[in-house]
C-alpha positions, 0 to 999 in steps of 0.5 A, spaced: 499 499 500 502 507 498 504 512 503 498 516 501 493 510 502 496 508 509 496 515 511 488 516 509 487 509 512 490 512 519 486 518 518 479 514 516 480 510 522 480 516 527 473 516 525 471 509 525 466 507 530 465 515 532 458 517 531 456 521 525 452 526 529 457 532 529 458 531 536 465 530 537 468 534 541 473 539 540 481 539 542 483 543 549 483 551 548 488 553 544 494 557 547 494 562 541 489 566 545 487 563 551 482 569 553 478 568 547 478 560 546 473 559 550 467 564 547 470 562 540 468 554 542 461 556 546 460 560 539 462 554 535 458 549 539 452 553 538 453 554 530 455 546 529 448 545 533 444 550 528 448 547 522 445 540 523 438 542 524 439 548 518 435 548 512 435 551 505 434 558 508 440 559 513 445 554 512 450 558 508 450 564 513 451 558 519 457 555 514 460 563 513 459 564 520 463 557 522 468 559 517 469 566 520 471 563 527 475 558 524 479 564 520 481 568 526 487 565 530 487 571 536 493 573 533 493 579 527 500 576 525 497 569 524 491 571 520 495 576 516 499 569 514 493 565 513 490 571 508 497 571 504 497 564 504 489 564 501 490 569 496 497 566 493 492 560 492 487 564 489 492 567 484 495 559 482 502 561 486 501 554 490 509 554 492 508 562 495 502 559 498 505 553 502 511 558 504 506 563 508 502 557 510 508 553 513 510 559 517 503 559 520 503 552 522 510 553 524 509 558 529 501 556 530 501 549 531 494 549 535 490 553 529 486 548 525 485 553 519 493 554 518 493 546 517 487 546 513 489 551 508 496 548 507 493 542 506 489 545 500 495 548 497 499 541 497 493 538 494 492 543 489 499 542 487 498 535 487 502 533 493 497 528 496 501 525 501 503 532 504 496 534 504 493 528 508 499 529 513 495 536 514 488 534 514 491 529 520 493 535 524 486 539 522 482 533 524 486 532 530 485 539 533 478 540 530 474 533 528 468 537 526 472 540 520 467 538 515 471 541 509 477 537 512 473 531 511 470 532 504 477 533 502 479 527 505 474 524 501 476 527 494 483 525 495 481 517 497 477 518 491 483 520 487 486 514 490 481 509 488 478 508 495 471 509 493 469 506 500 474 510 504 471 516 500 464 514 501 465 513 509 469 520 509 463 524 505 458 521 510 462 523 516 462 530 513 455 530 511 453 528 518 456 535 521 453 539 515 447 536 512 446 541 507 453 541 504 450 540 496 457 538 493 458 533 499 451 531 498 452 530 491 458 525 492 455 521 497 449 520 493 454 518 487 458 513 491 452 510 494 449 509 487 455 505 485 456 501 493 452 495 491 456 494 485 464 495 486 465 499 492 
């Protein structure tokens, strides 16, 4: 089995046996901003509860609020590195994005969104193994990171593991039931589940 497949299997194993309710607990409050960590955790808890029961009229606003909280580390410097990394990705300059995001993960290892953004940059530059390594870090810090879980599903599909991809997508969908792209992926893979996967 290739290294990438082993990493993906290890990440997925974190979720085997977990209830797919989005109720996984986050890690201890980060050392980035101790005073702000608990209110942020409380806000996220409230938003995830609302997201699990959202309808078509409000899921996008709730998703945006979660992304906003995930994107703030409590440090202007770290937030600037994240912003620069994202802008470089948007411009297609993945090497520069990885440089900014590596500086971020080096200095703020408890900030899950730094790892998630770098996982995306690695994925977009074709480095699936490195992307999987970072996804593992994201999910250790924030097990409810529906985007990291769907990213795991995408990579597993690329590696030919449709069964594992379906499981990753289902976990993402349990947290964020209204995500249209993940719903489509689950339906697509479930339609072939009785055949090849």
